[in-house]
N, C-alpha and C positions, 0 to 999 in steps of 0.2 A: 536112695542113697546107698548102694553096697559097693565091695571091690571088685564089684562089674560092671557096675554101670553109675559110672562116676558124675553124677550131673544130680541137682536136684530140683524138685519143684519148687514153688513159690510159697507154698504151705510148710514143707519141709527145712528150707530156707528161714521160714518167720519162725519155726520153732529151735532151732540152730539160732538164730541171732537171741531169742527169749532165753534159751541158756547162758548166751553170752552177757545178757543184759544182767543174769541173776547174777553171774559173779563180778560184774564191775559195780553194781550195788553193794555187794558184801564188801569191795574194796574198798567203796565209797564212804561206804559205814565207819569201816576201820578208822581209816581218813580221819574220817570228821572228829571219829572219838580220840583220836589221839595228834590232831591239829598239834597242842601246844607242846609234842615231843618230834614232833617230826624237824629234821632241817632243812628247809626248804630251795635252801639251795642246791644242795645235794638233789633233793627230789622234782625241783625244774631240768636239772644238768642229766637225770636219769630218764625224764619225760622228753626231752630236745633229743640227746643222741640217737634214740630209735629213727629218728624220723631224715634227724643230719645227716646220718650216715646212709640208713637203708631208704630214703624217698628221694629227698631230694636231688641228688647226684641223678637219679632217673627222672627226675622230673623235668628237669632243666634239659635232661640230653634231650627226652621227649620232643620238649617243645622248642628248640633247638633244630634238631631234624627234619628236612625239608618232608620225609617218609614217613615218617614219625615212627623209625625205628630207631630204637635204643641199643647200644653192647648187653650180653646176656651178662656180664659184672654188673649192671647193676639190679639187673631182678636175682640173682644169687644175692646182692648186697642188701636185696630190700626182704626177701626171705631169709637171710639169714637174722635178721636185726627184726622183723615181726614176728619169730619162732616164740612157741611158752618155751623151749628147750634153749635156746640163746637166752634167754629172761631168767630163766632157773638157774642156769649156769654162772648168768652175771650176778644175779642176787646170791648166791649160794660161794661166789669167792669172794665177792666183796662184803659177805657175812662173818666168811672166814679171816680176811687179811686187814680188813678197815673192822668193822663191826655189825651186828645185824642190828637193824631199825628201820623204822615204819619209813622213810623215805623212800626204800622200796618197793612199797605200793605202789610208787610211778609206773613201774612198768606191768602188773594187770592192768592196772588204769589204763593206759593209754593202747596196751594189747586188745584189750575187751571194749575197748572206747570206740574203736578201729571195725572190730569188727559185728558190735552190737549198733553203734550209732550207725554207721557209714557202711556194714555189708562188707565190707575189705579181709581179706584175710591174704593167704598166701597166692601166688601171681607165677603162673604158668609160663613156660615162652612162650607159646603159641598163641600171645593174645596181648594187645595191646596195652603198654606199660602201663595206659593211665581208663580207666573201662570207660567199654562201649563193646555191644554188640557186636560179634562177628555175623553175617551173612552166614556160615555153616551154622550156627548154635541159632540163629533165629530162625534157621530153614528148621531145623532138628526138633524145635517149641514146637513149631506149628505144626507139621508132623506128627507128635506125639499129642498134641492136644486134638488132632481131628482124627486119631484113631480110638477105636472104640475100646482096646485095649494096648497094653504097652510092651508087647508080644507073646511067640508061646510060650501056653502057659502061665502069663501072668495075670495075675487079680483085674479087675474091674480097679479103676481109681475112682474114689470117694468124691462127693461135691465139693467138696471140701478143697483138694487139689485142685478143680476146677478155676476156683474162685482166686481173683488177683490180691493173695493177703499181703503179698510183697512189692515194692515195682523197685526195682534195682538198675 
C-alpha cells in the first residue's frame, strides 16, 4: 500500500495486523502487571464508550435499514471513536483533568484488539457499515491477481502475496 494505491494484499494486511497485535500485547502485559492499580470501573467505561458512541448507533441503523444504508454521521462517529488520535486526546485530557492512570490502557486495548483480532479499522463512506466485500473490490482483486504484474513498471508480486495469508 502506498499513497497512490490505497489497498492491501492479504500479506501486507496480515503484517499490519501483526504490528497491531504487538501493540495490543504490550498494552495487555502492562494492564496485567498493574492490574491491582487499575480502577476497573473506569477501565470498563473507557473500553465500552468507544463502541457505545462509535459502533452501536451505526450497527442498529444498519440492521434496521431495509437497504442496509446508514447516515454518514454513523461513519463519522465510528471513525472518530475508533481513531488513535481521539484516544490520545481523551487519554491526555483524562490525565490532565482527572489523573494519569493505568485504566487508560482500555483505549489502546480496545482499538488494537479491533485492528489485530478482527481486522477492523476506520470505515470509508462508500462501503457497507458492516463488513462485506463490494462487487467492485472483488473484481479489482480478481484482476489484480490475474495480472502478471500490478501495473506499468511495477515489480512482480512475490509468491507470499499470492497466498491467502489472512481471510477477512
